[in-house]
C-alpha positions, 0 to 999 in steps of 0.5 A: 500500500502506498501512503499519501505522505509522499504527496504531502511531504517532500521526501529524499533518500536518507543517505543523501540528506545525511551528507549535508546535515551538520554532524554536531551542534544545536540545529533545527532540521525541518521541512518548511517553506515561506509560510509553513513548517512541519512538526511531528507528534505520535498518538494512540489511534483514537486521538490521531483519527480525530485530528486527521478528520477535524484538522485539529485536536480534541475528543474525549481522550485528548487532554488540553491540561497536559503538556504536549510535545512537538518535534521538527525532526522526523528521525527524532520522532521515529526514535521516540515512537519506535517507528510507530511501534511503541504503545499509544504512539502507533499513529504518526501525525505530520502537522503543518504549522504557520511559520509565524505560529512556530516563531511565537512558540520559539519566542515563548519557550524557556530552557529549564536547564540550570544556568541556561540564561545566566543570572539575569534570565532570558532577554525581555520579551522571550521565554514568557509563554510557558513553552518548554525547550529541550535540545536532545541528542538526535538519533540515527534510523536505528536509534543510535545517538548523534552528536547533533542536537534536535529540538523538541518543544512542550506546549501548554496553556494559551500557547497550546490553545493557539497552536490548536485553534490558530496556527495549524494549517493541516494535519496528515496521518503519515503512519503508512509511510512510516511503516513502509520505511520501517521495513528498510530499517529493520532489514538494515537497508538504509540505501533504500530508506526515504525520509522527509526532506529536511534542511536547517531552519534559522529564524531571521531574528538573531536575538531569538536564535540566541534565546534558543541557543541555536548554533548558527555555524554549521559544524 
C-alpha cells in the first residue's frame, strides 16, 4: 500500500540528506517553506483519527491540561515512537504549522536547564509563554545517538490553545509511510530508506536564535 505522505511531504533518500546535515551542534532540521513548517507528534489511534478528520485536536481522550510535545525532526520522532511501534504512539501525525505560529512558540519557550540564561534570565520579551525547550541528542534510523542536537518543544496553556485553534494549517496521518520505511530499517537497508526532506531552519531574528541557543555555524 502506498501512503499519501509522499504527496504531502517532500521526501529524499536518507543517505543523501545525511551528507549535508551538520554532524554536531544545536540545529533545527525541518521541512518548511515561506509560510509553513512541519512538526511531528505520535498518538494512540483514537486521538490521531480525530485530528486527521477535524484538522485539529480534541475528543474525549485528548487532554488540553497536559503538556504536549512537538518535534521538527522526523528521525527524532521515529526514535521516540519506535517507528510507530511503541504503545499509544502507533499513529504518526505530520502537522503543518504557520511559520509565524512556530516563531511565537520559539519566542515563548524557556530552557529549564540550570544556568541556561545566566543570572539575569532570558532577554525581555522571550521565554514568557510557558513553552518548554529541550535540545536532545538526535538519533540515527536505528536509534543510535548523534552528536547533533534536535529540538523538541512542550506546549501548554494559551500557547497550546493557539497552536490548536490558530496556527495549524493541516494535519496528515503519515503512519503508512512510516511503516513502509520501517521495513528498510529493520532489514538494515538504509540505501533504500526515504525520509522527509529536511534542511536547517534559522529564524531571521538573531536575538531569538540566541534565546534558543541555536548554533548558527554549521559544524
